[in-house]
C-alpha angles and dihedrals in degrees: 000000000000135000134221113193102302097348126094119205122197114197136185106258093222103042099020088225113155109254101173137010119198128184119214131199096252144000110312115236102174136018130187135176122228116244094259094043092237096112137035126197124212116198123205103189096179091063097032091239135132122193122195124201130197121222093200096047109032092183092058114092139170131200124193115193118192091190119193092354090072129207133257102162140017133183143158125256114235094260092061093230102087129062123206116209122188113208126219117288086018091269092152148339114239118206113205121194118214092196105046098018087228122147130217129187131213113194132211101018111181120243099232139129095268111011102152124052132175126202114247092248090053097237101114138035126199120204126194111223138187119208129164091349092304131107122239138172125216124196118206133191105237096209093068104002091239118156112255103177136357120190140156121243130224093241135120094208114359109221105181148346130208133176123229110249090252090055095232101106133043119205118207124181135193131234117288089259090069122045103220134134118183126195120204132186123230091264091052101260117147105240098179144341121213128197120170097187138345122229113031124073110296138197119014105167140004134200134179120212113241090248092052088233097114134041112198116203119194113205138194089245089074094253135114117216120203119210121194124227097233103059099005088229126134114269098181148353122228115210127203106207122180091235123056108210105161115104089209090067119085113214114200111197121197112226128182120229126199115243118253111230114213104206095202088062093055122105118189112263092020117225116261093248093047092048091050093052095043103047105030115106113250129201138200140177125266124189109240123217114240137275092061125179114213125207106269122193118202109223121239103247099201097058132084120253095019117206095247135116137025106316101165129049130168135167121212117245093254092051090237099111139039122200119203140175124208107207090213088063098040097173099059137080115202117208116196127197103228093195090063097023087228135125108262108173140006120200110204111198132193092233136039117282110255101176143345131189136178123237105255093226108039141014098277121128127206120201133185129191106184092273129107092264133087118208123213126195130184133159085269093062140276137277142188120235119199112212105229119223144094122287129014109312105190112196111214099160140016139190131194124229110242091247092055090232097111144006138206117240114203131201127178095276107007142042136202133189121236114206119202121202118226118223114242113238 
């Protein structure tokens, strides 16, 4: 699905043919599929309205108007039949049922980066709350929205919450001014509290492994700390030095190569497609000899949100690899072998890393850097893919199809779909 101003287009993922075209009341600011892909919501925050469309019944429609309360966020519940709307100033979360048309209210939601989290099986929801200048967490049963547990947290300013994939443990972390990660059980018991150091800036990013065995914590001190799921103690620290010295680490460096123009192929004037392929700069990967010095940027200390520390973390679907980005070294992706707890590969790009994401089915990483190329790495090696097309298509984000056969590449104003062929065994 994609939106253009106030129009919503639904396309076939294989052929990109338009299947449905819906017209909303105002400019669409957010869209989200229901879990079963039967409904899609369109949020118009400026007007405080959410419209819901049905793929099976195009004539059916639903409009939710929050009125004077306003709207700042909207999302589906895991069952795909309830919509959660957060009002302005985070006064409350309203739960709207599409089946019974009933309404439930959750008071005092906290305005933080990640204040609502669902378990992977969709049974429970955790909500970060702020009451009387204290942080709390409430756990609700999603089948009837009844309160299961309500407890206070040992945080100064709760910044985010995230469930482990198995739904047994909830991680909560404090603001970056206070290094603290808290781990709670489903019944609200504090299982463990982790603090790596005291005074400098603390936690910047967090990621659970798909098996729930590891919790990776990215910090402002340019390190990743891995906690285990048995004792919740640190098992290792992963450093991000500016110089790669280990001979066991492979460093792939992106280099640009000038196009070779074959004069016998030229027609005068050359066709647009031929000119694009002949004169556009191409790139490839070379393997660098260690030691390798990476481009290190010293952060500006007197500005807010300094570019320092590990800001991006992602585990591969098979738990074998962890990809990280250290904001001090913005052009590099670090890939760690979680079986050996060692650095395996570094991808050194020409431009700053914008986004990376693992294939949901196999250990294959896609990276984009704001250029017209997408970069793919797997244990077999890595490659550069040039996106064909006219003009400058700058990829700033990407998203894999659940099957791993294709991915969507997004620029500021356009998108394209990259299809990957599977080898027949």
